[in-house]
N, C-alpha and C positions, 0 to 999 in steps of 0.2 A: 611327550610331544606337545601337549597343551602348554606346559610350563615354558618350553622354549619359544613357542609362538607368542605367548603373552609377553615375555621379555623382549622379543624381537620387535613386536609392534609397539610396545611401550617406548622403546628407544626411538623408533622411527617417528612415532606420533609426537613425542616431546621435542625431538629435533625439528620437525616440521613446524610445530606450533611456536617454537621460539623464534622462527624466522618471519612469522606473520607481521610483527610490528615494523619490520624493515620496509614493508609496502607503503607505509605512510611516513617514513623517514625517522622512525625511532631507532634506538640502538639495541644491540643484543643484551645490554645490561640494564635495561629499563624495567620498571615494574610491570608494564604491559607484556614484555617478553616472558617474564616469569609466570604471569597469569596464563598466557596462551600456551606456554610449555606444559603447565599443569593440565589444561583442558585437552591438549593433544595427547598427553600421557594417559589420561583417563579414557579418551576415545581409543587409543591404542590397546589398552587393556581390554576394553569391551570387544574390539574387533578380534584380537588374539584369542580371547575366550570363546567367542562364537565360532571362529574358524576351527579351534581345537575341538569343540563339541562336534562340529560337522565332520571333520576328518578323523577324529578320535580313535 
């Protein structure tokens, strides 16, 4: 269960993070989008792991 949650939130976090630069007019293929996608992915891994521990 934990592994599925981690992958789910990794996908959601990286997708959400890659859209953040659109708020200031950057494109999805910019370096900021890649950076925010990584940040969102790491945050998603953390959230998925913590939820997996709690629901485990």
